[in-house]
N, C-alpha and C positions, 0 to 999 in steps of 0.2 A: 504494500500500500504506500510506503513512504516515497517510492519513486514516482507515483502518480499524484501525490499530494503537492500542491503548489500554493504559495501566497502571492498575491498581487494587489495593486491598488484597485479600489472599488471604481467601477465604471458606470456611466449612466444606464447602460443596459442591464445592470445588476439589480436595480431598485425593486422590481417586482418580486424577485426571489428574496431579497433582504426583508422586505415588508412581510412576506409570507413566513419566513423563518422567525422573525420577531413576534408576529402574532401567535404562532404555534408555541413559542417559548413562554410568553407572558400573559396572554389574554385570560387564561383561567385564573390568574392571580390578580387581575385588574391592573396590570402594569404596562399593558400595551399602549404605545404612544400614538400610533397611526403614521401614515406615510408623510404627511406634511412636516411633522416634528422631526421624524427620522431624517428626511432629506435636508431639512434646515441645518442639522448638525453635520451631516456629511458634506454639504456644500460650503460650510463655514471653514473647513480645513480638508480639502480633497487629498492633500499629500500625506495625511495621517490616518486615512480610512482604508481598510483592506478587506479582501475576501479570501476565503479558503476554497480552493477548487480540488475536486477529486474526479479524475477521469473527465475533465473538462466541464464539470457541472459545479456551480456554486453550492457549497455545503456548509458555509459558515461565514460570518463577517465580524469585523471589529470596527466600531466607529469611535474615533477619538478627536479631540480638539483642544487647542491651547485654552486653558481656563485658569482663573486666579486660584492659587492654593487655598485649600480649606473651604471651597465653594463648589457647587455642582449645579448643572442645568435643572430647570423645573420641567418635569415630564408632561405637565399639562399644557404647555405652549411651545411653539416653535422658537428656535434660537434667533434672536434679533440682533445680537451684537457679536462682533469678533474681538477676541482679546489677544494682546501681545503678552505672552507669559512663558516662562521657562518651565512651567508645569504643563504636562500633557495629560489631559483627563480622558480616561477610557470611559466613554459614555455607555457603550454596550458591546458585549461579546456574546455571540450566540453560535453554537455549533450544532448541526443537525443531530437529533437524538441518536441516530444509528451509529454515529462516530464517537459518542461520549464514552469515556472510560478507556480510551485507547491511546492516551498520551497526546492526543491531537491538540487539546487546549494548551497544554504546556509548550508544545512546539510552536503554536501560534503566538503565545505570549513571548517566547524567546525571540522570534522573528520581529515582533512588534518592538520589543525592548532594543534590539539592534538598530531598528529604523529610528527610534526615538533618540538613541545615542548619536547616530550618524547625522541627524538633523539638529543636534545641539541642545536638546531638551535636558534639563537637570533632574526633573522629578516626574514620576508617573503617579496619578491618583485615580481612584474609582470609588463608586459606591457599591459595596457588596450587598446583594439581596438574597433572600431565602437561604441564609446560612453559609453563603460562599466565603464569608470572612474566615472561617476555619481553614479552608484550603489556602486562601491568600496569605494568611500568617505563615504557613509552611513555606511559601514562596518568597518570604521576606517583606511582605507588606506590613505596615504598622497601622493599627486602628487608632482613629482620632475620635474618641467618644465625646470630646468637647464640641464637635461639630454637630449642629442641629440639622439633620438631613430632612428635607421636606417630606411631609406625610405621604405624598404621591409615590414614594419609593417602597412603601410598605413598612410594617412595624419593626421588622428585624434588620432594617438597612443600617449599614455601618460605613462611614467614610474612611478610606484607607489610602496610604501613600507609601512610596519607597523611592530612594534615589535611583536614577537611571544607571549610574555607575556606583556599585557598592563601595562604601568607604574602605580605604586601605586599613589593614590592621596596624595598630601602633607598632612601630619598629623600635627595638632596643638599640642603644648605641653600642658599637663594638667595644669589647672589654678594654682594648688598648687605648681607645679614645677617652674612656672614662679615667684611666690612670695617667694620662699624659699631663704634664704640668702646663699651666697657662703660658702662653708665649708673650 
């Protein structure tokens, strides 16, 4: 499967499939935004929105846009403003149900993080819904319980973020440097 799996930028022709995937993933929980809102987020930052293809068919998508840290879009209305921010907010990540549990989401997130790094973003944020915060913590995301997530995300929504490039571990000075007399 991995040789047939490909990530690419979202194209205008992909919107029907993206809307269908989003509806299938979120409508039952009352979290579906609808086409106008989804397209508004994708159009606000086309260079940071991607689809996952398998055998030439779109089977997942990731919508992201520069957004101020510790804030998130309102699901009840389209995006009206573009932000200049070093924070890249993952607004939505959906993978076809048949592909879940096969490490596809992790590969998609790795690809996304590489793209964010290449484009100069410093931080990635997202709102985890339906308990996804547990998995995101394992991936290095930090929960920000101090952020009041709008009610439209559901009652278990958690704002999370992580640096695009993980911080380097503290380095110890070489023993010889510590023992050297000051010059």
